[in-house]
C-alpha positions, 0 to 999 in steps of 0.5 A: 148567882144572878139570872135575870131575863127580859127586864123592861122598865117604863116611866110613863111613856119613857122606855128605860130598860128594853128587855135586858138579860144578865147572868152573874156567877158566884164570886164574880165582880161585874162592872156596868158602864154607860152614859148617864141615862142609859138605865144602869141605876134602874137596872141595879135597883131592879136586880137588887129588888128595890124596884120592880120591872115592868112587864112582870109576866115576861120577866124573871129574876133568880138570886142564889137560886131563889125565884124573887117573883115568888116572894111576897113583900115581907119575905122579899124584905127578909131575903134582901136584908139577909142576902143583899148588901148595897153601897151607894155613891152617897154613903147614906149614913144616919148622922145621929149615929156613930159609925158602929151604930150605923154598921149595926143597923141591918143586923138589928133589923135581922134580929141579931143580938146587940153583943153579936152585932157589935162584935161583927161590926167592930171586926169589919171596921177594924178590917177596913182600917176604922178601928179608932173611928167606931165612936165617931159620927159621920160628920167627924169622918172623912169622905173615904172613912164614911164610904168605908163605914157604908161598906161595913154596913153592907157586909154586916149580915154576910150577904151573898151579893153586893150591889154598888152604885157609883161607889167612888163617885163622891171620893177624891182619886186617892180614896177612890183607888183605895176603895176599888182595891178594897172591893177585890180584897173583900171578894177574895176574903169573904167570897161575895159577888159584886155588881158595880155601876160606875163611870170610873174606867179604872174600876170598870176595867179591874172587874172580871167582866165589863158590861156596857149599857147603851139606850136601855140594853147591853151592847 
């Protein structure tokens, strides 16, 4: 599912990632842990094609057998929209839109017809226990409901791969526990691959594999 080699990242003279290699199998849940500043989020952004690695000439990234470096910006944006879902610590829902509308946005970008997108969004929101909250705006939802809405948004285009960056970091312990169990239920139901950056040891230890990052590389 993911094959990446020799990931370097510099910010001016700061060498954040120091030749990281990572491979993730289809259907696997992998957690990445480490102290703040170790490079976890930077790695996730590069794997998720939101940022570019330094030393491009020696770096390689394949996702679902696609050579990411071969794609121009337009094709990369299309690939990201269709194959990758993102879940962030802060839900990033648009406040002026309802839960249903927020979930539908990636589908609309893909070109999915409104009726089809809304049908899929309602199915996901129902699956996530939010059937009675679809017309509520983010400020009318609890923290856990907001994050589950963000999960539905990440799933709307049936992506192969989900990247999650501290997905439960802004939740109370009960909501966090529900979200953690949800990831594995979703993996078993929909077959996605998950790469999760987290400081939560419980979530990290639930994963199929736990990778520890120290000072810009895995140990």
